[in-house]
C-alpha positions as CSV (number, residue, x, y, z in Angstrom):
1,M,0.0,0.0,0.0
2,S,1.3,3.4,-0.9
3,D,1.8,6.1,1.8
4,T,1.9,8.8,-0.8
5,K,-0.4,11.7,0.2
6,S,-3.0,12.7,-2.3
7,P,-2.7,16.4,-3.4
8,L,-5.0,19.1,-2.2
9,P,-6.7,21.5,-4.6
10,R,-3.8,24.1,-4.6
11,E,-1.3,21.4,-5.6
12,V,-3.6,20.3,-8.4
13,A,-4.0,23.9,-9.6
14,D,-0.3,24.5,-9.6
15,R,0.4,21.3,-11.5
16,Y,-2.1,22.6,-14.1
17,V,-0.1,25.9,-14.4
18,A,3.1,24.0,-15.0
19,D,1.5,21.7,-17.6
20,L,-0.1,24.7,-19.3
21,I,3.2,26.5,-19.6
22,E,4.5,23.5,-21.5
23,L,1.6,23.7,-23.9
24,D,1.4,27.5,-24.2
25,P,4.8,29.3,-23.9
26,L,2.9,32.7,-24.1
27,V,1.7,31.9,-20.5
28,G,5.3,31.2,-19.5
29,T,6.5,34.6,-20.9
30,Y,3.8,36.5,-19.0
31,L,4.9,34.7,-15.8
32,G,8.6,35.4,-16.5
33,V,9.6,31.8,-17.3
34,K,12.9,32.2,-19.2
35,E,12.6,28.9,-21.1
36,S,9.3,30.0,-22.7
37,H,10.7,33.2,-24.3
38,S,11.9,31.5,-27.5
39,K,8.7,29.4,-28.2
40,L,5.2,29.8,-29.5
41,P,2.1,27.5,-28.8
42,D,0.5,25.0,-31.2
43,T,-2.4,27.0,-32.5
44,S,-3.7,24.1,-34.7
45,P,-6.7,21.9,-33.8
46,A,-4.3,19.5,-32.2
47,G,-3.1,22.2,-29.9
48,H,-6.7,23.0,-28.8
49,E,-7.4,19.3,-28.2
50,A,-4.2,18.9,-26.1
51,H,-5.4,21.8,-24.0
52,A,-8.9,20.1,-23.6
53,E,-7.2,16.9,-22.6
54,L,-5.2,18.7,-20.0
55,I,-8.3,20.3,-18.6
56,R,-10.1,16.9,-18.4
57,A,-7.2,15.3,-16.6
58,T,-7.0,18.2,-14.2
59,L,-10.7,18.1,-13.3
60,A,-10.4,14.4,-12.6
61,R,-7.4,15.1,-10.2
62,L,-9.5,17.9,-8.6
63,D,-12.4,15.4,-8.0
64,E,-10.0,13.3,-5.9
65,A,-8.3,16.3,-4.2
66,E,-11.6,17.7,-3.0
67,R,-12.3,14.5,-1.2
68,Q,-9.1,14.8,0.9
69,P,-9.1,16.0,4.6
70,G,-8.4,19.7,4.6
71,A,-9.8,20.4,1.2
72,D,-12.7,22.4,2.8
73,R,-10.4,24.9,4.5
74,G,-10.9,28.5,3.2
75,I,-7.8,28.8,1.1
76,E,-8.1,25.3,-0.4
77,R,-11.9,25.7,-0.9
78,R,-11.5,29.0,-2.8
79,C,-8.8,27.6,-5.0
80,G,-10.8,24.4,-5.7
81,R,-14.0,26.4,-6.5
82,L,-12.1,28.7,-8.8
83,L,-10.2,25.9,-10.6
84,R,-13.4,23.9,-11.2
85,E,-15.4,26.8,-12.4
86,R,-12.7,28.2,-14.7
87,L,-11.8,24.9,-16.3
88,T,-15.4,23.7,-16.7
89,A,-16.3,27.0,-18.5
90,E,-13.2,26.9,-20.7
91,L,-13.7,23.3,-21.7
92,A,-17.3,24.1,-22.7
93,V,-16.0,26.8,-25.1
94,I,-13.4,24.5,-26.6
95,E,-15.8,21.5,-27.0
96,A,-18.2,23.9,-28.8
97,D,-15.5,24.6,-31.4
98,E,-15.4,28.3,-30.6
99,F,-11.6,28.3,-31.0
100,L,-12.1,27.2,-34.6
101,R,-13.8,30.5,-35.4
102,W,-12.0,32.9,-33.1
103,V,-11.6,35.9,-35.4
104,G,-11.8,39.5,-34.5
105,N,-10.0,42.7,-33.6
106,L,-8.3,41.4,-30.4
107,H,-7.6,38.2,-28.3
108,T,-7.1,35.9,-31.3
109,A,-4.0,33.7,-31.5
110,P,-2.2,36.1,-33.9
111,H,-3.0,39.0,-31.6
112,S,-1.6,37.2,-28.6
113,I,1.5,36.1,-30.6
114,R,2.3,39.7,-31.7
115,E,1.6,41.1,-28.3
116,V,3.9,38.7,-26.5
117,F,6.9,40.2,-28.2
118,T,6.2,43.5,-26.5
119,I,6.9,41.9,-23.1
120,T,9.6,39.4,-24.1
121,P,12.9,40.4,-22.5
122,T,15.3,42.3,-24.9
123,E,18.0,43.4,-22.5
124,T,20.9,41.1,-23.6
125,D,22.2,39.3,-26.7
126,E,20.9,36.1,-25.2
127,D,17.4,37.7,-24.9
128,W,17.5,38.7,-28.5
129,A,18.7,35.2,-29.6
130,A,15.5,33.9,-27.9
131,V,13.5,36.6,-29.8
132,A,15.0,35.4,-33.1
133,E,14.0,31.8,-32.3
134,R,10.5,33.0,-31.4
135,L,10.3,35.0,-34.6
136,R,11.2,31.9,-36.6
137,A,8.2,30.1,-35.0
138,V,5.7,32.7,-36.2
139,P,5.0,31.2,-39.6
140,T,4.2,27.8,-38.0
141,A,2.0,29.4,-35.4
142,F,0.1,31.4,-38.0
143,A,-0.3,28.3,-40.2
144,G,-1.7,26.5,-37.2
145,Y,-4.3,29.2,-36.7
146,R,-5.2,29.0,-40.3
147,E,-5.6,25.2,-40.0
148,S,-8.0,25.8,-37.1
149,L,-10.1,28.2,-39.2
150,E,-10.1,25.8,-42.1
151,L,-11.5,23.0,-39.8
152,G,-14.1,25.5,-38.6
153,L,-15.2,26.0,-42.2
154,E,-15.3,22.3,-42.7
155,R,-17.5,21.9,-39.6
156,K,-19.7,24.8,-40.6
157,V,-18.7,27.0,-37.6
158,P,-17.9,30.3,-39.3
159,A,-16.7,33.5,-37.7
160,A,-18.7,36.7,-38.0
161,P,-18.1,38.8,-41.1
162,R,-17.6,42.2,-39.5
163,P,-14.8,41.1,-37.1
164,T,-13.3,39.2,-40.0
165,A,-13.1,42.3,-42.1
166,T,-11.5,44.3,-39.3
167,F,-9.0,41.5,-38.7
168,I,-8.0,41.6,-42.3
169,D,-7.4,45.3,-42.1
170,Q,-5.3,44.8,-39.0
171,L,-3.1,42.2,-40.7
172,T,-2.6,44.7,-43.5
173,E,-1.3,47.2,-41.0
174,W,0.9,44.7,-39.3
175,A,2.4,43.9,-42.7
176,D,3.4,47.6,-43.3
177,P,2.5,49.8,-40.3
178,D,4.0,53.1,-41.6
179,G,4.0,52.6,-45.4
180,K,7.8,52.1,-45.5
181,G,7.6,48.5,-46.8
182,R,8.6,46.9,-43.4
183,G,6.3,44.9,-41.3
184,W,5.7,45.2,-37.5
185,F,7.9,42.3,-36.7
186,E,10.7,43.8,-38.8
187,E,10.4,47.1,-37.0
188,F,10.5,45.3,-33.7
189,A,13.6,43.3,-34.6
190,S,15.4,46.4,-35.8
191,A,16.2,47.3,-32.2
192,G,18.3,44.1,-31.8
193,P,22.1,43.9,-31.6
194,E,24.3,44.1,-34.7
195,A,25.8,40.7,-33.8
196,L,22.4,39.1,-34.5
197,R,21.3,41.5,-37.3
198,T,21.2,38.9,-40.1
199,E,19.5,36.3,-38.0
200,L,16.9,38.7,-36.7
201,D,16.2,40.3,-40.1
202,E,15.7,37.0,-41.8
203,A,13.4,35.7,-39.0
204,A,11.4,38.9,-38.9
205,S,11.0,39.0,-42.7
206,A,9.7,35.4,-42.6
207,A,7.2,36.5,-39.8
208,T,6.0,39.3,-42.0
209,R,5.5,37.0,-44.9
210,A,3.4,34.8,-42.6
211,V,1.3,37.9,-41.8
212,V,0.8,38.6,-45.5
213,D,0.0,35.0,-46.3
214,L,-2.6,34.8,-43.6
215,R,-4.1,38.2,-44.7
216,D,-4.3,37.1,-48.3
217,W,-6.0,33.8,-47.3
218,M,-8.4,35.5,-44.9
219,R,-9.3,38.0,-47.7
220,D,-9.5,35.7,-50.7
221,V,-10.8,32.5,-49.2
222,Y,-12.1,32.8,-45.6
223,A,-14.1,36.1,-45.9
224,P,-16.0,34.9,-49.1
225,A,-16.7,31.5,-47.4
226,I,-18.4,33.1,-44.4
227,E,-20.2,35.8,-46.3
228,G,-23.8,35.9,-45.1
229,S,-23.2,34.3,-41.7
230,S,-24.5,36.1,-38.6
231,N,-22.5,38.7,-36.8
232,T,-24.3,37.7,-33.5
233,V,-24.2,34.5,-31.6
234,G,-27.8,33.9,-30.2
235,R,-28.8,33.0,-26.6
236,E,-27.2,29.6,-26.3
237,R,-23.7,30.6,-27.4
238,Y,-24.0,33.8,-25.5
239,A,-24.8,32.0,-22.3
240,R,-21.7,29.9,-22.8
241,F,-19.5,32.9,-23.4
242,S,-21.1,34.7,-20.5
243,S,-20.2,31.9,-18.1
244,Y,-16.6,31.8,-19.5
245,F,-16.0,35.6,-18.9
246,N,-18.1,36.1,-15.8
247,G,-17.8,33.0,-13.8
248,T,-21.5,32.6,-13.2
249,D,-24.7,31.5,-15.0
250,L,-26.3,34.9,-15.5
251,D,-29.9,35.7,-15.8
252,L,-29.5,37.6,-19.1
253,D,-32.8,39.3,-19.0
254,E,-32.2,40.6,-15.4
255,A,-28.7,41.8,-16.4
256,Y,-30.1,43.6,-19.5
257,A,-32.7,45.4,-17.3
258,Y,-29.9,46.4,-14.8
259,G,-28.0,47.9,-17.8
260,W,-31.0,50.1,-18.6
261,A,-31.4,51.1,-14.9
262,E,-27.8,52.2,-14.8
263,Y,-28.2,54.0,-18.1
264,H,-31.1,56.1,-16.7
265,R,-29.2,56.8,-13.4
266,L,-26.0,57.8,-15.1
267,L,-27.8,60.0,-17.6
268,G,-29.3,62.1,-14.8
269,E,-25.9,62.5,-13.1
270,M,-24.2,63.4,-16.5
271,K,-26.8,66.1,-17.2
272,A,-26.1,67.7,-13.8
273,E,-22.3,67.6,-14.3
274,A,-22.6,68.8,-17.9
275,E,-24.4,71.9,-16.8
276,K,-21.3,72.9,-14.8
277,V,-19.1,72.4,-17.8
278,L,-21.3,74.1,-20.4
279,P,-24.4,75.7,-19.0
280,G,-27.4,75.1,-21.3
281,A,-25.8,72.2,-23.2
282,E,-28.4,70.2,-25.0
283,T,-26.9,66.8,-24.0
284,P,-23.9,65.8,-21.8
285,W,-22.1,64.8,-25.0
286,V,-22.4,68.4,-26.3
287,A,-20.5,69.4,-23.2
288,L,-17.9,66.7,-23.8
289,A,-17.5,67.9,-27.3
290,H,-16.9,71.3,-25.9
291,L,-14.1,69.8,-23.7
292,D,-12.6,68.1,-26.8
293,E,-12.0,71.6,-28.2
294,H,-11.6,73.8,-25.1
295,G,-10.9,71.5,-22.1
296,T,-7.6,70.6,-20.6
297,H,-5.3,68.7,-23.0
298,I,-1.9,66.9,-23.1
299,E,0.0,67.7,-26.3
300,G,2.4,65.0,-27.6
301,V,2.7,61.3,-27.3
302,E,5.7,61.2,-25.0
303,E,4.1,63.9,-22.9
304,V,0.9,61.9,-22.4
305,R,2.9,58.8,-21.5
306,A,4.7,60.9,-18.8
307,Y,1.4,62.4,-17.7
308,L,-0.1,59.0,-17.1
309,Q,3.0,57.8,-15.3
310,D,2.7,60.8,-13.0
311,L,-1.0,60.2,-12.4
312,M,-0.3,56.7,-11.2
313,N,2.6,57.7,-9.0
314,E,0.4,60.4,-7.4
315,A,-2.4,57.9,-6.8
316,I,0.1,55.5,-5.1
317,E,1.4,58.2,-2.8
318,A,-2.1,59.3,-1.9
319,L,-3.6,55.9,-1.3
320,D,-0.8,53.9,0.2
321,G,-1.2,53.8,4.0
322,T,-4.7,55.4,3.9
323,H,-6.9,53.1,1.9
324,F,-4.3,50.4,0.9
325,E,-1.2,48.9,2.4
326,L,1.2,48.4,-0.5
327,A,4.4,46.4,-0.7
328,E,7.3,48.3,-2.3
329,R,7.3,46.1,-5.4
330,V,3.6,46.6,-5.9
331,R,4.2,50.4,-5.9
332,K,6.1,50.1,-9.2
333,V,4.0,50.4,-12.4
334,E,5.0,51.7,-15.9
335,S,3.1,53.7,-18.5
336,R,3.8,52.9,-22.1
337,I,2.4,53.6,-25.6
338,A,0.8,50.6,-27.3
339,P,2.1,49.4,-30.6
340,P,-0.1,50.3,-33.6
341,G,-2.5,47.9,-35.3
342,G,-4.5,46.8,-32.2
343,A,-7.8,47.7,-30.8
344,A,-8.6,51.3,-29.6
345,A,-9.0,50.6,-25.9
346,P,-6.2,51.0,-23.3
347,Y,-5.0,47.8,-21.5
348,Y,-2.8,46.5,-18.8
349,T,-0.2,43.7,-18.5
350,S,0.6,42.1,-15.2
351,P,4.1,41.9,-13.7
352,S,6.1,38.8,-14.0
353,E,6.1,36.4,-11.1
354,D,9.4,37.8,-9.8
355,F,8.5,41.4,-10.6
356,S,11.5,41.7,-12.9
357,R,9.0,43.0,-15.4
358,P,6.6,45.5,-13.7
359,G,2.9,45.9,-14.3
360,I,2.5,48.1,-17.5
361,T,-0.4,50.2,-18.7
362,W,-0.7,50.7,-22.5
363,L,-2.2,53.6,-24.3
364,P,-3.2,53.1,-28.0
365,T,-2.8,56.6,-29.6
366,M,-4.7,55.8,-32.8
367,G,-2.6,58.3,-34.6
368,Q,-3.4,61.2,-32.2
369,T,-1.0,63.6,-30.6
370,R,-3.5,65.7,-28.6
371,F,-5.2,64.0,-25.7
372,P,-8.1,65.4,-23.6
373,V,-7.6,64.9,-19.8
374,Y,-11.2,64.2,-19.1
375,D,-10.9,61.0,-21.1
376,L,-7.7,59.8,-19.4
377,V,-7.9,60.3,-15.6
378,S,-10.6,57.8,-14.6
379,T,-9.4,55.4,-17.3
380,W,-5.9,55.3,-15.7
381,Y,-7.5,54.8,-12.3
382,H,-9.1,51.8,-14.0
383,E,-6.0,50.4,-15.8
384,G,-3.4,51.4,-13.3
385,V,-3.9,52.5,-9.7
386,P,-6.0,51.6,-7.9
387,G,-7.4,49.4,-10.7
388,H,-5.9,46.5,-12.5
389,H,-2.4,47.1,-11.3
390,L,-3.2,47.0,-7.5
391,Q,-5.3,43.8,-7.9
392,L,-3.1,41.8,-10.2
393,A,0.2,42.9,-8.7
394,Q,-1.1,42.1,-5.2
395,W,-2.0,38.6,-6.4
396,T,1.5,38.2,-7.6
397,H,2.9,39.6,-4.3
398,V,0.9,37.2,-2.1
399,A,1.4,34.2,-4.4
400,E,2.9,32.1,-1.7
401,N,-0.3,32.4,0.3
402,L,-2.4,31.3,-2.7
403,S,-1.8,28.8,-5.4
404,R,0.3,29.8,-8.4
405,Y,-3.0,29.4,-10.4
406,Q,-4.9,31.9,-8.3
407,A,-2.1,34.4,-8.4
408,T,-1.6,34.3,-12.2
409,I,-3.7,32.7,-14.9
410,G,-6.9,31.8,-12.9
411,W,-8.5,35.1,-13.2
412,V,-12.1,35.8,-14.1
413,S,-12.6,38.7,-16.4
414,A,-15.7,40.1,-14.6
415,N,-13.9,39.9,-11.3
416,C,-10.9,41.9,-12.6
417,E,-12.9,44.4,-14.7
418,G,-15.4,44.8,-11.9
419,W,-12.6,45.6,-9.5
420,A,-11.2,48.2,-12.0
421,L,-14.6,49.8,-12.4
422,Y,-15.0,49.7,-8.6
423,A,-11.6,51.5,-8.4
424,E,-12.9,54.3,-10.6
425,R,-15.9,54.7,-8.3
426,L,-13.7,54.6,-5.2
427,M,-11.6,57.5,-6.5
428,D,-14.8,59.4,-7.1
429,E,-16.0,58.6,-3.6
430,L,-12.7,59.7,-2.2
431,G,-12.9,63.1,-4.0
432,F,-10.2,62.6,-6.6
433,L,-12.7,63.6,-9.4
434,S,-13.9,66.8,-7.7
435,D,-13.7,69.1,-10.8
436,A,-16.6,68.9,-13.3
437,E,-14.3,68.2,-16.2
438,R,-12.8,65.0,-14.7
439,R,-16.0,63.9,-13.2
440,L,-18.0,64.2,-16.4
441,G,-15.3,62.1,-18.1
442,Y,-15.7,59.5,-15.3
443,L,-19.4,59.4,-15.8
444,D,-19.0,59.1,-19.5
445,A,-16.8,56.1,-19.0
446,Q,-19.3,54.6,-16.6
447,M,-22.0,55.2,-19.1
448,M,-20.0,53.3,-21.7
449,R,-19.9,50.3,-19.4
450,A,-23.7,50.5,-18.9
451,L,-24.1,50.7,-22.7
452,R,-22.0,47.6,-23.0
453,V,-24.5,45.6,-20.9
454,I,-27.4,46.9,-23.0
455,V,-26.0,46.4,-26.5
456,D,-23.8,43.3,-25.9
457,I,-26.7,41.3,-24.5
458,G,-29.3,43.1,-26.6
459,M,-27.8,42.5,-30.0
460,H,-26.5,39.0,-29.5
461,V,-29.8,37.8,-27.9
462,E,-31.9,40.1,-30.2
463,L,-33.8,41.5,-27.2
464,E,-36.5,44.2,-27.5
465,I,-35.6,47.8,-26.8
466,P,-37.8,49.0,-23.8
467,A,-40.8,51.2,-24.3
468,D,-39.3,53.9,-22.1
469,S,-36.1,54.1,-24.2
470,P,-35.3,57.4,-26.0
471,F,-33.9,55.2,-28.8
472,H,-36.1,53.1,-31.2
473,P,-38.5,51.8,-28.5
474,G,-40.1,48.5,-29.2
475,E,-37.6,47.5,-31.9
476,R,-35.2,44.6,-31.6
477,W,-31.4,45.2,-31.4
478,T,-29.1,44.7,-34.4
479,P,-25.4,45.5,-34.6
480,E,-26.3,48.6,-36.7
481,L,-28.7,49.9,-34.1
482,A,-26.2,49.1,-31.4
483,E,-23.5,51.1,-33.1
484,E,-25.8,54.1,-33.6
485,F,-27.0,54.0,-30.0
486,F,-23.4,53.7,-28.7
487,G,-22.2,56.5,-30.8
488,A,-25.1,58.8,-29.7
489,H,-24.2,58.2,-26.0
490,S,-20.4,58.4,-26.0
491,S,-17.7,61.0,-26.3
492,R,-15.6,58.6,-28.2
493,P,-14.8,59.2,-31.9
494,A,-16.4,57.1,-34.7
495,D,-13.3,54.8,-35.1
496,Y,-13.3,54.0,-31.4
497,V,-17.1,53.3,-31.4
498,E,-16.6,51.0,-34.5
499,S,-13.7,49.2,-32.7
500,E,-15.8,48.8,-29.6
501,L,-18.7,47.2,-31.5
502,T,-16.4,44.9,-33.4
503,R,-14.9,43.9,-30.0
504,Y,-18.4,42.9,-28.7
505,L,-19.0,40.8,-31.8
506,T,-15.5,39.2,-31.4
507,I,-15.8,38.3,-27.7
508,P,-19.5,38.2,-26.7
509,G,-20.2,38.3,-23.0
510,Q,-16.9,39.8,-21.9
511,A,-17.9,43.5,-22.0
512,I,-20.8,43.1,-19.7
513,G,-18.5,42.0,-16.8
514,Y,-17.3,45.5,-16.1
515,K,-20.7,46.8,-14.8
516,L,-21.8,43.4,-13.4
517,G,-18.5,42.9,-11.8
518,E,-18.6,46.3,-10.2
519,R,-22.1,45.5,-8.8
520,A,-20.7,42.3,-7.2
521,W,-17.8,44.2,-5.6
522,L,-20.1,46.9,-4.3
523,L,-22.5,44.3,-2.9
524,G,-19.7,42.4,-1.2
525,R,-18.4,45.6,0.4
526,E,-21.9,46.6,1.6
527,N,-22.5,43.1,3.1
528,A,-19.2,43.3,4.9
529,R,-19.9,46.8,6.2
530,K,-23.3,45.7,7.6
531,R,-21.6,42.7,9.2
532,H,-19.0,44.8,11.0
533,G,-21.0,48.0,11.6
534,D,-18.9,50.9,12.9
535,A,-15.9,48.6,13.2
536,F,-15.7,48.2,9.4
537,D,-12.1,49.0,8.2
538,A,-12.1,49.9,4.5
539,K,-8.3,49.6,4.3
540,A,-8.2,46.2,5.9
541,W,-11.2,45.1,3.7
542,H,-9.5,46.3,0.5
543,M,-6.2,44.4,1.3
544,A,-8.0,41.2,2.3
545,A,-10.2,41.4,-0.8
546,L,-7.2,42.0,-3.1
547,S,-5.2,39.1,-1.5
548,Q,-7.7,36.3,-2.0
549,G,-7.2,35.7,-5.7
550,S,-9.9,35.6,-8.4
551,L,-13.4,34.2,-8.1
552,G,-16.5,34.0,-10.3
553,L,-19.2,36.6,-9.5
554,D,-21.4,34.4,-7.3
555,D,-18.4,33.1,-5.3
556,L,-16.9,36.6,-5.2
557,V,-19.9,38.2,-3.5
558,E,-20.0,35.3,-0.9
559,E,-16.3,35.6,-0.1
560,L,-16.2,39.4,0.0
561,S,-19.2,39.4,2.4
562,R,-17.2,37.2,4.8
563,L,-14.2,39.5,5.1
């Protein structure tokens, strides 16, 4: 008889991370695993099936682990719940062949492959040698992605036409970003050392040819083959995606109604704030347009990068010790300009596990050189501090108290985006948005998240627009109506609105997690406040909440309420 002790859930979760890094070196690079930096994943159907098999084996191991003594302790219980919920939702997406039609303006395999180069180490000649090897792997990875799409066509699971058209345009930009005849990979490799110049140039040139080949096939073969297919996914597919991104089985009709309730609440607040900015303005967006011309601006790309860095530094100084208790390595976060050819929205990348690479916020400039402040401040509270950076860097900091899975890849989109939106609201509550210009910008950003709930659910499930809506009451949503509605209730330019709608068609169910996640965080805080009464300590609650790792929305409310 063996005396070997069976693993508990955290051990099962950490084995999954190690096994996944072997399958997907992109995960390894994000975590700072040196051996991953020269490799790319198998993006073919065989790669997806290998991932599915790993998930199935891990779930079987988790079944056994959860029967062991000690598995019901808080830290093991939370890890086991997260791992089971995440892997079950992800397996459902894979088994439904969704990865055989994953085409859009972000989060596809080619997007992930290009983006990983921006965080791959490039400090030494050894680093650049790994970059050259990774560049040589790009053609195979792009060919594997094409193989997956070809199987999708064979199985009659097409992507949506509109995201496909946008992706083709993006590939064209990657092939020659500035019209000089050199692709994005070649521009990236040009910063490498002279000692590796020939090797890097040849590998980057081959990567660019792979971009062009994929673009031509997408344009000439794939796009015609999917012409006439739906841009929306319907209720069944939407429910599957919603579970994947939100970590709960949502009541879609209730969530849709909540989106409308938030729309009406925010519109009232926006009107009041707009009156302070431009008395007599017909709508809040007229006041925001006034700010576009006459409000506070940052001139210059480097200048806006520095401004955003200063904004995060100032937030850290103001919040540390008062509303948060931050470790020194969590206090470091960088502001950078995003490479061209991606989506229009800013984003954040987490620090490596050893913090040798800090957390980074990324601003896509979309060709602009003049940036209104009202559109930046609350967004950087969201992306940086106290938003994504404080949560994700804190997970990394307390990794030894969690599992590696909880501290890194086991995150639920709605948990993270909900925290970031909660962070914006917290800064408003704390008085950081006291002037009308910044506060109207914050409310505009909040309105955008409410609109996401309305149009993302509405157009994919083809729901009816309520009778009390000021916009096409009684009609059923279409992508065209969604874009018109979004554009009429947003300060964002037309190209941003178009990119947003394409994003919702690309990854249905993800965009609703901001508002629904914020609601979960607020409910958890309110429950904890009621539980403790006058003894409620917001700083202690924030740090405990940020140190427990990710959870789906139902589990999140339960755990936050206990703190």
